[in-house]
N, C-alpha and C positions, 0 to 999 in steps of 0.2 A: 504493500500500500504506500502510495506516495504521500509524503508529508507536505502540508501546506507551506508556502513561503512565509517567512517571518513577517514580511511587510503586510501580507494579506491578513494574517492573524491579528497584527496590531491594528489594522484598519477596522476589522470586525469588532475587536474589543473596544476600540474608541467609539464606534457607532453605538454599540450596546450601552456604553457608559453615558453617551449623550442622551439616548432615549430614556434611560433610567432617571437621569437628572431632570429631563423635561417632565416626565411623569410625576416625579416627586414634587416638582414645583406646581403642577396642575392639580394634584389631589386635594390640597387644602381648599382650593376654590370650589371644586366639585362637592366636597363635603359641606361647605358653607351653603351652597345652593340647595342641598338636600335637606339641611336641618333648620335653616332660617325660616321663620314663619311669623305672621303678625300676631301680636299678643297685647293684652292690656298693659298700659304703662304701670310699672312697678318700681319707679325710681324712689329714692329716699324721701324726696319732698312730697311725692304723691302719697306714699304710705303714711307720712306724718300727718297729712291732711285728713286721711281716712281714720286716723286714730283719735281725732278730736271727739269729745262726747257729742253724740247726735241729738239734735233737737227735733221735736215733733213738728209736723208741717204747720200746726197752729202757732207754735212758739217762734217760728222763723219770720224775721222781718223782711219785707219786700225791698229788694235792691235792684239797681239797674246799672248796666255798663253801656255807655254810648260809643266810646271809641278809645282804644289805646293809641296814643300818639308818640311820635319820636321827634325829639329836638335835634337829631343827628342825621344829616343827609346820607352818611355812609352806612346807616343801619335803619332801614325802613321797618315799620311795625307790622309786617305782613302776618296775618293770621293771629295776631296777639289778642284781639278782642274776643275771639272764640276761646282762646286759651284761658283768658281771664274768667269768662263765664263758666267754663268747665271747672276751674279751680274753686270758684265760689260754691258750685254745686257739690263738688267733692268734699268740701269741708263739712257739709251737713248742718250749717249754721244759718243759711240765708235762703229766702225764696226769691229766685232770680226771674225778673220780668224782662221780656224782649223789648229792645228799643233800637238796636243797630240795624235790624233787618225787618222792621215793621211793614214797610211798603211792599216788600217782596214776599211777605208771608201772611201775617195776621190781617193787615188792612185789606189786602187783595181778597182774602177769603170772606171778610165782612162785606166787601162790595159785591161779590158774587151772591151772597145771601140776601143782601138788600135788593138785588135785581130779581130775586125769586128763582135763581138758577141752582140753588142748593137747598137742602132740607135744614130744619132747625131754626133757631132764632139768634144766631151769633151776631147778626147786625144790630140787634137791640141791646146786646150785653156790653156794658162799659169795660174798658181795659182796667186791669188792676194798677193802681197808682204805686209808684216807688217812693218809699219813705227816705231812702238814702241812695246817693249816687256814688259808685266806686269809680275812681279815676286813676289812670296810670300813664306815666310817660317814661320813655327810655331817655335817660339823662346822661349816662356815662358809657363810653366805650374807649378802651385803650388797646389798640391792636399792636402786637409786638411789644408788650410791656416788658417781657424778659425773653431773650433768645441766647442759646448757647449751642456750640457744635464741637465735636471732637473727631479727629481722624487719625488713623495709624496705617503705615505701609510696611509690610513685612515681605521682603523679596518679591515684590510685585502684587502680593495680596493686599488689597485696600479695604479697610473697615472704617465705617463712618457712623456717627450717631449724633442726633441733634434734639434739642428740647426747646419749646416755645410756650409762652403764656400770654393770653389776652384777658381783658376784664370787661364785663358788661354790668351796668347798674340801672336800676329803676327807682322812681319815686311813686309811691302808691298812697292815695288819700281817700277818705270818706267824707262826703259832703251831705249835709242835711238838706233834703229836697224842699223843705218848707221855708227855711231861713237862709240857705246858701252858706251856712257856717261850715267851715272845715273842722270836723270834730276829732279827727285823728289822722295821722300820716306816718309812714315808715319808708325808709330807703333800704334797698337790698342790693348787694353786689355778688357776682359769681365769677370765679376765675375759670377760664377756658384753656385747658392744657392741650399740648400737642407734642408729638415725638416723631422722629424719622430715623431710619436705619438703612445702611447700604453695604453691600458686599460685592466686590469685583476682583478680577485678577487671579481667580483660582487656577485657571489653565496656565498662566504665567508662572505661578508658584510651582505647579506640578512639573512643568518643563525644566525649571531651574534645579529642582531636586533630582530629576533624572540625569541632568548633565553632571551634577556633583557626584553622582554614583557611577559615572562612566557610561551611561546609556544615552542613546540617541532619542530625543523627544519625537513623538509621532506628530505628523502634520494634522492629525485628526483629534488631537487632544482638545476636548471641549472647553470653551471659555464660558464661565458662568458669571452673570451679573444679576443682582437682585436688589430692588429698592422697595421700601415700604414706608408708609406714613399714616399717622392717625392724628385726628384733631377733633376736639369736642365741637359739636354743632352749635352755632349761634342760636338756632331755634330751640334746641334743647335747653341751652342756658337761659334763654328768655322765659320759657315755660317754668323752669325751676325757680327763677326769681319771682315770678308771679305767684306760684304756689306757696313759696316761703313767706312772701308778703301777706297773702291772704291768711295764712296760718297765724302769723304774729298779730295781725289786726283782730282776727276772730277770738283769740285768747283774751283780749282785753275789751272787746266790744260788747256793750249791753245797751240795747235800744231803750230800756226803761230808765237808764241813769244818765245817758249822754245829753238829754234835753233838760 
């Protein structure tokens, strides 16, 4: 039986190695696709809201949120009004009445009823009045508050790592709907962390080791490069600030004593 030429064996071995490396890099992504699924928010701030002593529906004071605004052009308040209403409901302390989307929901339904196009008497029923208005504004953002990076090169193998930190802050207040008086307020900050890592030059390192051992490097030695990065979402940070602000205000809010 004729033996394979050494060069052919080296090529096949290198190709197998390259395929194995590619498969190893692809498997985590495939596993992530298979296991990731939508689930209820179980963040620390969300859980803290749900742990507040629950009030009965009759005990809950009616409150409204018109709009969460942003005083910072680099950070729009997209979706924040809905996040705010959800946080108030999660707390189990307030009866939330709709104001931000009345024309696209409740008012439109009442108009249909008034025109005789729907059953019931919703057109004759008055809207529940809000006793307090919750207001929130994004007032602080510090992008790149802290950044650091480290790199090392060992015989062609390059390793890198970096860390970054941003900050987001909100001011949240409660306004008496009858008098316009601001009865309470709180400001909340949240740090947004990030990290990155990189690896490259593995093939170069392998080739140098082979040369030092008196072997000829294969032209098919695979070169591997991997980069990864993780950064906390601004939207997640915004939601957590709103939830923590609602929790703090709910702990000391008593509609019977603030007036």
